[in-house]
C-alpha positions as CSV (number, residue, x, y, z in Angstrom):
1,X,0.0,-0.1,0.0
2,X,1.5,3.4,-1.1
3,X,0.3,6.6,1.0
4,X,0.7,9.8,-0.8
5,X,2.1,12.2,1.5
6,X,0.4,15.3,1.6
7,X,2.0,18.2,3.2
8,X,-0.1,20.1,5.8
9,X,0.2,23.8,5.6
10,X,-0.4,25.9,8.7
11,X,-2.6,28.7,8.2
12,X,-0.8,31.9,9.7
13,X,-2.6,35.0,11.2
14,X,-1.7,38.5,12.0
15,X,-3.1,41.7,13.0
16,X,-1.8,45.2,12.0
17,X,-2.8,48.8,12.8
18,X,-2.1,50.5,9.4
19,X,-3.2,53.9,10.5
20,X,-4.6,54.5,7.0
21,X,-5.3,53.1,3.6
22,X,-7.1,56.7,2.7
23,X,-4.5,57.9,-0.1
24,X,-3.7,56.5,-3.5
25,X,-1.5,53.4,-3.5
26,X,-1.5,52.6,0.0
27,X,-3.9,49.6,-0.4
28,X,-1.3,48.0,-2.8
29,X,1.6,48.9,-0.4
30,X,0.1,47.1,2.4
31,X,-0.7,44.1,0.3
32,X,3.0,43.7,-0.6
33,X,3.9,44.0,3.2
34,X,1.4,41.3,4.1
35,X,3.1,38.9,1.3
36,X,6.2,39.5,2.4
37,X,5.1,38.4,5.9
38,X,3.7,35.2,4.4
39,X,0.7,35.5,6.4
40,X,-2.9,34.0,5.3
41,X,-5.3,36.4,7.1
42,X,-4.2,39.8,8.8
43,X,-6.9,41.7,10.6
44,X,-6.2,45.4,10.0
45,X,-7.3,48.6,11.8
46,X,-7.7,52.3,11.1
47,X,-8.2,51.5,7.4
48,X,-10.4,54.7,7.4
49,X,-12.6,54.0,4.6
50,X,-16.5,54.9,5.0
51,X,-18.2,51.8,3.2
52,X,-18.4,48.1,3.5
53,X,-17.3,45.8,0.6
54,X,-14.3,44.0,-0.6
55,X,-11.6,44.4,-3.2
56,X,-8.5,42.4,-4.8
57,X,-5.5,43.3,-3.7
58,X,-2.6,41.3,-5.2
59,X,-3.0,37.8,-3.8
60,X,-5.1,38.9,-1.3
61,X,-8.9,39.7,-0.9
62,X,-9.5,42.8,1.4
63,X,-12.7,43.0,3.1
64,X,-13.4,46.5,4.6
65,X,-15.7,48.2,6.5
66,X,-17.5,50.5,9.3
67,X,-15.3,53.2,9.0
68,X,-16.9,56.7,9.7
69,X,-17.8,59.6,7.3
70,X,-14.7,61.5,9.1
71,X,-12.3,58.7,7.5
72,X,-11.9,57.6,11.1
73,X,-11.5,54.0,12.5
74,X,-12.5,51.3,9.8
75,X,-11.2,47.7,9.7
76,X,-11.0,44.5,8.0
77,X,-9.2,41.5,7.1
78,X,-6.6,40.6,4.1
79,X,-7.5,36.9,3.3
80,X,-5.2,35.1,0.9
81,X,-6.7,33.8,-1.9
82,X,-6.0,30.2,-0.8
83,X,-8.3,30.5,2.0
84,X,-10.7,33.0,0.3
85,X,-13.4,30.3,-0.2
86,X,-13.2,29.2,3.2
87,X,-14.7,32.7,4.2
88,X,-18.3,32.2,5.0
89,X,-18.9,35.6,6.6
90,X,-17.4,39.1,7.6
91,X,-19.5,41.0,9.9
92,X,-18.6,44.6,11.1
93,X,-20.4,44.8,14.8
94,X,-19.2,48.1,16.1
95,X,-16.8,50.9,14.9
96,X,-13.9,48.8,16.7
97,X,-15.1,45.2,16.5
98,X,-15.3,42.9,13.3
99,X,-15.0,39.4,13.1
100,X,-14.4,36.6,10.2
101,X,-15.8,33.3,10.0
102,X,-13.7,30.8,8.4
103,X,-15.2,27.2,7.4
104,X,-12.8,24.6,9.1
105,X,-12.2,20.9,8.3
106,X,-14.4,20.0,11.6
107,X,-15.6,23.3,12.8
108,X,-16.0,26.9,11.8
109,X,-13.1,29.1,13.1
110,X,-14.1,32.8,14.2
111,X,-11.3,35.5,14.1
112,X,-12.1,38.5,16.0
113,X,-10.5,41.8,15.4
114,X,-11.0,44.2,18.2
115,X,-9.3,47.8,17.9
116,X,-9.0,48.9,21.6
117,X,-8.6,52.5,22.5
118,X,-5.1,53.8,23.1
119,X,-3.9,54.4,26.6
120,X,-3.5,58.1,25.8
121,X,-7.2,58.3,25.8
122,X,-9.3,59.4,28.7
123,X,-10.7,57.0,31.4
124,X,-14.0,57.9,30.3
125,X,-13.2,56.8,26.6
126,X,-11.7,53.5,27.6
127,X,-14.5,53.0,30.1
128,X,-17.1,53.5,27.0
129,X,-15.3,51.1,25.1
130,X,-15.1,48.3,27.4
131,X,-18.6,48.9,28.1
132,X,-19.7,48.9,24.7
133,X,-17.4,45.6,23.9
134,X,-19.1,43.7,26.9
135,X,-22.4,44.4,25.2
136,X,-21.3,42.3,22.1
């Protein structure tokens, strides 16, 4: 009996606060950086785009959403084309929280993207954020 050796490849995740993709060419530059890290899914924050949609970016599909009209916040994942077919849902819950559901072999995998307030923010702002997060 001959067994074929199938090489198992791990799925690699990352996170990145891009600070802004709201200028021409920054999406392509960000996609190049992600390729260099050899990651399959990268949750990004501070995209600063005011719509929800997806766009092709090199070997990735970039799902984005939930920024505001002042071009603040916004988030989403870069998903490598190798696993794009496993994406069953992308949801933008509140300004600072989104998630992706991936279909796995035995169960679904939920990747949660939370963009917390910085330590420089006021205590009231941080308290408000964590109150909102608890409601989620």
